[in-house]
C-alpha positions as CSV (number, residue, x, y, z in Angstrom):
1,M,18.8,4.8,-28.6
2,D,15.9,2.4,-29.0
3,R,12.6,4.0,-28.0
4,L,11.6,0.6,-26.3
5,N,14.9,0.0,-24.8
6,F,14.3,1.5,-21.2
7,E,16.8,-1.0,-19.6
8,G,18.3,1.0,-16.5
9,W,15.3,3.5,-16.3
10,S,12.3,3.8,-13.9
11,P,9.0,5.1,-14.4
12,I,7.9,8.2,-11.9
13,R,5.4,10.3,-13.2
14,I,2.4,9.5,-15.6
15,Y,0.6,12.9,-16.3
16,R,-1.3,14.4,-19.4
17,E,0.1,17.3,-21.3
18,P,-2.4,19.8,-21.4
19,G,-4.9,19.1,-24.7
20,G,-2.1,16.2,-25.5
21,A,-1.2,12.7,-25.2
22,V,-0.6,11.0,-21.7
23,L,3.3,10.6,-21.3
24,V,5.5,8.7,-18.8
25,D,8.6,10.4,-17.0
26,W,11.3,8.3,-16.8
27,M,14.5,8.5,-14.3
28,R,17.6,6.4,-14.0
29,A,16.6,5.3,-10.3
30,S,18.5,3.6,-7.8
31,P,17.1,0.9,-5.6
32,E,17.4,3.2,-2.9
33,V,14.2,5.0,-4.2
34,T,12.1,2.4,-3.3
35,R,13.5,1.7,0.2
36,R,12.2,5.0,1.7
37,P,8.8,4.9,3.6
38,F,7.0,6.4,0.7
39,F,8.0,6.2,-3.5
40,A,7.3,9.4,-3.7
41,D,10.0,10.5,-1.0
42,G,12.3,8.2,-2.9
43,V,12.3,10.1,-5.9
44,Q,12.1,13.7,-4.7
45,S,15.4,12.5,-2.8
46,A,16.7,11.6,-6.0
47,M,15.7,14.1,-8.1
48,Q,17.9,16.6,-5.7
49,W,21.2,15.3,-7.4
50,P,21.7,17.3,-10.8
51,F,22.5,13.8,-12.8
52,H,19.0,13.0,-12.0
53,Q,17.5,16.2,-13.2
54,A,19.9,16.4,-16.5
55,F,19.3,12.7,-17.3
56,R,15.3,12.1,-17.9
57,R,12.7,10.5,-20.9
58,Q,9.4,11.5,-21.5
59,T,7.5,9.2,-23.6
60,P,4.1,8.1,-24.5
61,L,2.1,6.0,-22.4
62,A,1.9,3.3,-25.0
63,D,5.9,2.9,-24.6
64,L,5.5,2.2,-21.0
65,I,3.0,-0.5,-21.8
66,G,5.2,-2.0,-24.8
67,W,8.6,-2.1,-22.5
68,A,6.5,-4.3,-20.0
69,Q,5.6,-6.7,-23.0
70,A,8.8,-6.8,-24.1
71,S,10.6,-7.3,-20.7
72,P,8.3,-8.3,-18.0
73,G,9.0,-7.7,-14.4
74,L,7.8,-9.5,-11.6
75,Q,4.2,-10.0,-10.7
76,P,3.4,-8.8,-7.5
77,S,3.5,-10.6,-4.4
78,G,1.0,-9.2,-2.3
79,I,-1.1,-6.0,-2.4
80,V,-1.2,-3.9,1.1
81,F,-4.5,-2.2,2.2
82,H,-5.0,-0.5,5.5
83,V,-6.7,2.0,7.3
84,S,-4.0,4.3,7.6
85,R,-1.5,5.0,11.0
86,C,-1.7,1.3,11.2
87,G,1.5,0.0,10.6
88,S,1.4,-0.6,7.0
89,T,4.7,1.4,6.2
90,L,6.3,-0.6,8.8
91,V,5.3,-3.8,6.4
92,T,7.0,-2.4,3.2
93,Q,9.9,-0.9,5.1
94,A,10.5,-4.5,6.1
95,F,10.5,-6.1,2.8
96,A,12.4,-3.1,1.3
97,A,14.8,-3.9,3.7
98,L,16.1,-6.9,1.6
99,D,18.0,-6.9,-1.4
100,D,15.7,-9.5,-3.8
101,H,12.5,-7.5,-2.7
102,V,10.9,-3.9,-4.2
103,A,8.5,-2.2,-2.3
104,L,6.2,0.4,-4.0
105,S,4.8,2.3,-1.0
106,E,1.5,4.6,-2.1
107,P,3.3,5.3,-5.7
108,P,1.3,8.3,-7.1
109,P,1.3,7.1,-10.6
110,L,-0.7,4.2,-9.5
111,D,-2.7,6.1,-7.6
112,D,-3.5,8.4,-10.9
113,L,-4.2,5.5,-12.8
114,L,-6.7,4.0,-10.2
115,R,-8.7,7.0,-10.3
116,A,-7.8,8.1,-14.2
117,E,-11.2,9.3,-15.1
118,H,-10.3,12.5,-12.5
119,R,-6.6,12.4,-12.7
120,L,-6.2,11.2,-16.5
121,P,-9.4,12.4,-18.0
122,G,-10.2,10.5,-21.3
123,L,-7.6,7.2,-20.7
124,D,-9.4,4.4,-21.9
125,P,-10.2,2.3,-18.6
126,A,-8.4,-0.6,-20.0
127,Q,-5.4,1.0,-21.1
128,A,-5.3,2.3,-17.4
129,L,-5.0,-0.9,-16.2
130,R,-2.6,-2.1,-18.8
131,A,-0.3,0.9,-17.7
132,A,-0.7,0.1,-13.9
133,R,0.8,-3.4,-14.4
134,A,3.5,-2.0,-16.8
135,F,4.4,0.6,-14.2
136,A,4.6,-2.0,-11.4
137,S,6.7,-4.3,-14.0
138,A,8.9,-1.5,-15.0
139,W,10.2,-1.5,-10.8
140,A,10.4,-5.2,-10.4
141,R,12.7,-6.1,-13.3
142,P,16.2,-8.1,-12.1
143,S,18.9,-5.7,-11.8
144,P,22.0,-5.2,-9.8
145,P,23.5,-5.7,-6.7
146,G,20.5,-8.3,-6.1
147,R,17.9,-10.4,-8.3
148,R,14.6,-9.2,-7.5
149,G,12.4,-12.2,-6.2
150,H,9.2,-10.4,-4.5
151,L,7.3,-7.2,-5.0
152,V,4.9,-5.6,-2.8
153,I,2.7,-2.9,-3.5
154,K,1.1,-0.9,-0.8
155,Y,-2.0,1.5,-2.0
156,D,-2.9,4.7,0.0
157,C,-5.9,3.7,2.5
158,W,-8.6,5.3,0.1
159,A,-8.0,2.6,-2.6
160,T,-9.6,0.1,-0.4
161,A,-12.7,1.4,-1.9
162,L,-11.6,0.8,-5.7
163,A,-9.9,-2.9,-4.6
164,G,-11.9,-4.7,-7.2
165,R,-10.9,-2.4,-10.2
166,I,-7.1,-3.3,-8.3
167,A,-8.0,-7.1,-8.8
168,E,-8.7,-6.5,-12.0
169,A,-5.0,-5.5,-12.5
170,W,-3.5,-8.6,-10.6
171,P,-6.4,-10.8,-10.1
172,D,-4.3,-13.6,-8.3
173,T,-2.4,-11.5,-6.0
174,P,-2.8,-12.1,-2.2
175,W,-4.2,-9.2,-0.2
176,L,-3.1,-8.0,3.2
177,F,-6.0,-5.9,4.8
178,L,-4.6,-3.8,8.2
179,Y,-6.6,-2.2,10.2
180,R,-6.3,-0.8,14.1
181,D,-8.1,0.7,16.8
182,P,-10.5,3.5,15.7
183,L,-9.6,6.0,18.6
184,E,-5.9,5.4,17.9
185,V,-6.2,6.2,13.9
186,L,-8.3,9.2,14.7
187,V,-6.3,10.6,17.1
188,S,-3.5,10.2,15.0
189,Q,-5.4,11.9,12.0
190,M,-6.5,14.8,13.8
191,Q,-2.8,15.6,14.8
192,Q,-1.4,15.5,11.2
193,R,-4.0,15.0,8.5
194,A,-3.2,13.3,5.5
195,A,-4.5,15.5,2.4
196,Y,-7.3,13.1,1.7
197,L,-8.9,14.0,4.9
198,I,-9.1,17.7,4.0
199,P,-12.1,18.6,1.9
200,G,-11.3,20.2,-1.1
201,G,-7.7,19.0,-1.0
202,P,-5.2,18.6,-3.5
203,L,-5.8,14.8,-4.0
204,G,-9.8,15.5,-4.9
205,V,-10.3,12.4,-3.0
206,N,-13.6,12.4,-1.0
207,P,-13.7,8.9,0.9
208,A,-17.4,9.3,2.5
209,A,-18.7,11.5,-0.4
210,I,-19.5,14.5,1.8
211,P,-20.5,17.4,0.0
212,F,-18.0,20.6,0.3
213,D,-20.4,22.7,2.4
214,E,-21.5,19.8,4.5
215,A,-17.9,19.0,5.5
216,L,-17.0,22.6,6.3
217,R,-20.2,22.5,8.3
218,I,-19.6,19.6,10.4
219,G,-15.9,20.5,11.2
220,P,-12.9,18.5,10.5
221,E,-13.3,16.0,13.3
222,A,-16.4,14.8,12.2
223,Y,-15.4,14.8,8.7
224,C,-12.3,13.0,9.3
225,A,-14.1,10.1,11.4
226,R,-16.7,9.8,8.8
227,S,-14.1,9.2,6.2
228,L,-12.5,6.8,8.1
229,G,-15.4,4.9,9.0
230,S,-15.9,4.7,4.9
231,I,-12.7,3.1,4.8
232,Y,-13.1,0.7,7.8
233,A,-16.1,-0.6,5.8
234,A,-14.3,-0.8,2.6
235,L,-12.2,-3.2,4.1
236,V,-15.2,-5.3,5.4
237,R,-17.6,-4.7,1.9
238,E,-14.0,-5.9,-0.2
239,F,-12.6,-8.6,2.1
240,R,-12.2,-11.8,0.4
241,P,-11.0,-14.8,2.6
242,E,-9.6,-16.9,-0.2
243,R,-7.2,-14.4,-1.3
244,T,-6.9,-11.9,2.1
245,L,-5.0,-11.7,5.1
246,L,-6.7,-9.8,7.9
247,L,-4.7,-8.2,10.6
248,D,-4.9,-6.1,13.5
249,Y,-2.0,-3.5,14.4
250,R,-1.4,-5.2,17.6
251,Q,-0.2,-8.2,15.4
252,L,2.9,-6.5,14.2
253,P,5.5,-6.4,13.7
254,A,6.1,-10.4,14.8
255,A,3.1,-11.5,12.0
256,I,5.5,-9.6,9.1
257,P,7.9,-12.7,8.9
258,E,5.7,-15.2,10.6
259,T,2.4,-14.9,8.9
260,I,2.6,-12.0,6.3
261,A,5.7,-13.1,4.4
262,P,4.2,-16.7,3.8
263,H,0.8,-15.5,2.5
264,F,2.7,-13.4,-0.2
265,G,4.6,-16.7,-1.2
266,M,7.8,-16.0,0.8
267,Q,10.0,-17.9,2.8
268,P,12.6,-15.7,4.3
269,G,15.8,-17.3,5.5
270,A,17.6,-16.7,9.1
271,Q,19.5,-14.0,7.4
272,A,16.5,-12.2,6.1
273,I,13.9,-12.4,9.0
274,E,17.2,-10.7,10.8
275,R,17.0,-8.0,8.3
276,M,13.5,-7.5,8.7
277,Q,13.7,-7.4,12.2
278,A,16.4,-4.5,12.2
279,T,13.5,-2.2,10.4
280,F,11.2,-3.0,13.8
281,G,12.9,-0.6,16.4
282,V,12.8,2.7,14.0
283,H,10.2,4.9,13.3
284,A,8.8,3.3,9.6
285,K,8.0,6.8,8.7
286,N,10.8,8.7,9.9
287,P,13.7,5.7,9.9
288,S,16.2,8.5,11.9
289,H,14.1,8.2,15.0
290,P,13.4,5.2,17.3
291,F,10.2,3.8,17.2
292,T,8.4,4.5,20.7
293,P,4.7,2.6,21.3
294,D,1.9,5.4,21.3
295,A,-1.4,3.4,21.8
296,R,-1.7,4.3,25.2
297,R,-1.1,7.9,25.1
298,K,-3.3,8.4,22.5
299,H,-6.1,6.8,24.4
300,R,-5.0,8.8,27.3
301,E,-5.0,12.2,25.2
302,A,-8.0,11.5,23.0
303,P,-10.6,14.3,24.0
304,Q,-14.2,13.3,24.6
305,R,-15.5,14.5,21.0
306,L,-12.9,12.3,19.2
307,R,-14.1,9.2,21.6
308,E,-17.9,9.9,20.5
309,L,-17.4,10.3,16.8
310,A,-14.8,6.9,16.4
311,Q,-17.8,5.2,18.7
312,E,-20.3,6.4,16.3
313,W,-18.7,6.7,12.8
314,I,-15.8,4.1,13.2
315,A,-16.4,1.5,15.2
316,P,-19.2,-0.7,14.0
317,H,-17.1,-1.4,11.3
318,H,-13.9,-2.5,13.2
319,D,-16.0,-4.6,15.2
320,A,-17.0,-6.6,11.7
321,L,-13.4,-6.7,10.8
322,E,-12.7,-7.9,14.5
323,R,-15.4,-10.7,13.8
324,L,-14.2,-11.5,10.5
325,R,-10.6,-11.8,11.9
326,A,-11.8,-14.3,14.6
327,R,-13.5,-16.1,11.9
328,Q,-10.4,-16.3,9.7
329,D,-8.3,-17.3,12.8
330,R,-10.4,-20.3,13.7
331,G,-10.2,-21.4,9.9
332,A,-6.4,-21.0,10.1
333,A,-6.6,-23.3,13.2
334,A,-8.6,-25.9,11.8
335,N,-6.5,-26.3,8.9
336,S,-3.2,-26.3,10.7
337,V,-4.8,-29.3,12.6
338,E,-5.9,-31.0,9.6
339,A,-2.8,-30.5,8.1
340,G,-1.0,-32.2,11.3
341,A,-3.1,-35.2,11.1
342,R,-2.5,-36.0,7.5
343,A,0.9,-35.6,8.0
344,E,0.5,-37.9,11.1
345,G,-1.1,-40.3,9.4
346,A,1.4,-40.5,6.2
347,T,3.9,-41.5,8.6
348,L,1.9,-44.4,10.1
349,P,3.0,-47.8,9.1
């Protein structure tokens, strides 16, 4: 078998052998892998089949990069950044419902390459960028039953602080920034905390750079609030009006076909929009359950302690995002009026 022929193969893991080289784990993945709410879920589900356990390939990282050069896939149409629990998975699930789209939802290999100095020590930063591009390219190659026309990547929420590094990999790709009412996000996280909001957690991520002993002293509520505040602040800091669409959770799901798709250079037809809309009524993270709005319940049930922490650590950055969005919307409205005036002028005799 040609070492650089990976037709039908997809990379699922990038890791370093103890004291050895950086390797890539490949599997013969079906399109269903990227239709699950999260990339890791799709891989785990596929690996339950004996076929995928038996037929694997492990190769040097250079082979992944070489394959991308020999048989390149699509460039990303859009990259999603978010504050967590704010509808980002709904966005990727809507696009994943289309046969000609592929959505990479928080793939661990991209996380590891983004933090290569911690996860893949010794890997050259430039090589990590090339590997990130190659990983995405390998998943976005045309394959039956439909030609893949668009690739959307969603990073984990802590990655916003490293948006500049991601921009080095894909300098021309539009961004989507999603956020939500601070109390709603904080309540959701305290009900079921993500791994990156647990001090000393397995990911080794510490969004607010809180020392471990201090994290234990202040307790999980304050640690979570301060970490989320840092993530909201990263959205404010990394906002680039020329490439970023800033949206509030309340604008979903209508904004997906109406605003997000055009921002990503997509022109979905009536049938595509209908398929996207079919995802709106189910729970994005658990598609076997219907979606139930929970914003009012979160506000009603939130204890006073969480209200105070949300106000102290997150609300100032949320308010800054609201101001940025208002400025963005005013600019979009002005551009629309100007475009309408030009079109009207062009029709005059």
